Steps between C-alpha positions, in 0.01 A plus 500: 500500500717607795409803701719796406731609782455180701803312635546163329656188660832564323503863613421402860785243502738758352398748771557240770839384374618861469390577857636181656841483337622813664803598701435225756673232298801729454528585871401178677731233353787602726275544804346155450837345423626614839221286657487186288795525261465321167154370605366847416318356199306273736398803708366673187317181402332470841406873504358454153284214623361714781430779252308267266265414785468865609443590137204261491340677794557844345356381170176381656462803725585739216235345276241527783598844627640697202629811679811714500495455878665158444627350826312760706169404330564133556577550871183700560285253310650210700531646850245777503525868598720494807840586648648172373425556129608865531819414688598229246427750220743746649755223555471409133565865408807497727617178333478664162715787629756250632520320170541831315798575727654164409477577131651845551783340701572278201525808275743657745718187514529462124546871449777524755672199347501654153641821645783304664368531860405140573438445869442868580171507695456878502543531121260208448246660728545843336438352153203302626338798673574719199326274246191478729490878528531542120231250422264654756542837331443343156180343627386842618569650159371227266437129532467449123843653425681209663247242374605578143853365555416235760415234238841556342669467840316175574603359158864585562487336840351177370740481205797544730377227740419252226833563334679455833318172568568355156868594485570415861346158473791377286765601759336343805734303727287217652725481807384850595138385523565240769372611842609382844308203639295493707360842404339655815121530456506821698732664249269402208196649680683820584609531138148454372393806699755694295441348155122538532562873455598443137150363425282767656432686177235251389228693687530767234301272270205468743496881525422523126205258512243773429657554156533137390317306233291228671671560840369184668709294252774741402614595852567145633675397179711818495614464863577128481685530167700801623605346832604169340697675225680729744578209730673317217695814410614562859608139550701505174668830599588365845653188343704704250629742767607228746629285216738772388600626845572312823270564792769711683545714182124559478479590868797741465331669202180539704256735315702489174529117482307474170736742329807331646380171363521641146874557528611135441346494148464868406775672698471860622258576216258240640524655846417845359213375281330311787562792737332740256212251464475496878487878516228510232311225680527686828365824347199328343428301815537806732273700270240224488516458882469875555198518272344190656582589863403864456172391335451248779539773757248715310250210488558419868425863588183482288404175672556654843813306608742794470443867584331712232826694450631201298244567225558875480662628178808718540600609149501342157375140520651432843329445831616544857490117520763476227724756674471326839569162335818636341620646831436168679691305235800734531485466879523119480788530250702707747413296808525132403739262329377328181503153661282620788237671291498224234425243768247733663329576170479138393371390838248784515363414154479132595300593804263732308441243228445230761227710663337546156520123444342428839230762442426341163380189683212707632404600145517170315128503427539848358810438288414148382857393568624142524506401869815288474713769335362769732600296805834415347572874463422551871705202624805580287510878552396512867713196578804669345435810707482300823813302424695816405389653832635199687829518309530877566438452872803269509732668252382853405290651779573857382318440173202362690495797738512748208213321326302497824557867559383592149193283549417655836548850362261419212221386733577789736460747215168346396369524855615862541344597166170346606508672838600846381316531168213252527585367154465130442617277217214396272463267201486647152303210347182379663311283254727404210409230252622158610750320273448137397608227745844345456470123530 
């Protein structure tokens, strides 16, 4: 008999799919198309492969260290109590803020388009900042109020995407899917740093490990199944979009490329339907990110990485960490273009996950993970980061500088917190039960 209230494998997969298929796929097709054109599907496939390997690491670590600290817990267990683990923890928090800003930008782009103000940056930013502010207030008032309708929103989003993929498949023009040869390897690598963003929601599954039935088996299966399923969906969507629109048309549409691709077979009605689905997707994704990032800030304050002010309650169910997170997201919305923050966010997440993968090598005896797959995760993720850095040095130094500045500020903040408050990051789990070895 199953334990009442426990998360089953099917429920965990559903949670992961709902979290991963967010606004990223709506916003990033045009951005990726500008880099690799009709080879966008290949970029999503490669990013999916990286995510599968990262997912394996998270599955083994999550089973060994079941904690809502997530990435922060894994970093401390791997690298110890020091400035490095604390600085990377703060950088991960910053990365989550950046990704939330990308999602909000997507909402602003689709909202402005529906209002007839396509290409108006200030209206897009106003709508993006407005939805973040509204959702922050709602999270202060009641988390459960939004949760009641979120399942309906997720269902609408998935139905719209599946309908789009099925109908659009029959109107694909094969000539549109041809890409220029040779395709520059640097472009592919740069695009992977963008498309990786669309996969980052899988870590939501590892955060629920404490509530799973038989977590040592359920967690790995849930993560692997979710990532593989979402990869297939993303590749199909990319093929349908670039099969119905030429690469220049996708690039011109930018953030609203998915909705524009519905016009050839559904007309204006298709554009409106997909745009509404994008708005709904953005709202659910922003809310999930706010809850996750705000909770992450609270946990980091409890761990000692962030100042104690982040865990103080203001009113209702909200904390100062949630309020500060919301303000930071709005600041990024106003300061940076979508392409810049999407590239920054994807690169930052790749770097954070690479450090978790590398740290996992120090814990193989603890997690019982397969040595080959653990090393494969390190080689692929860290190798991609290094290659993207080389490409950015040659073609996009500004992006590299921005990433470096955020990284330096994260470590600087950790050092200052240690010097001024004496607080140090500490692990939450000391002697958990070891999971079985993965042969």
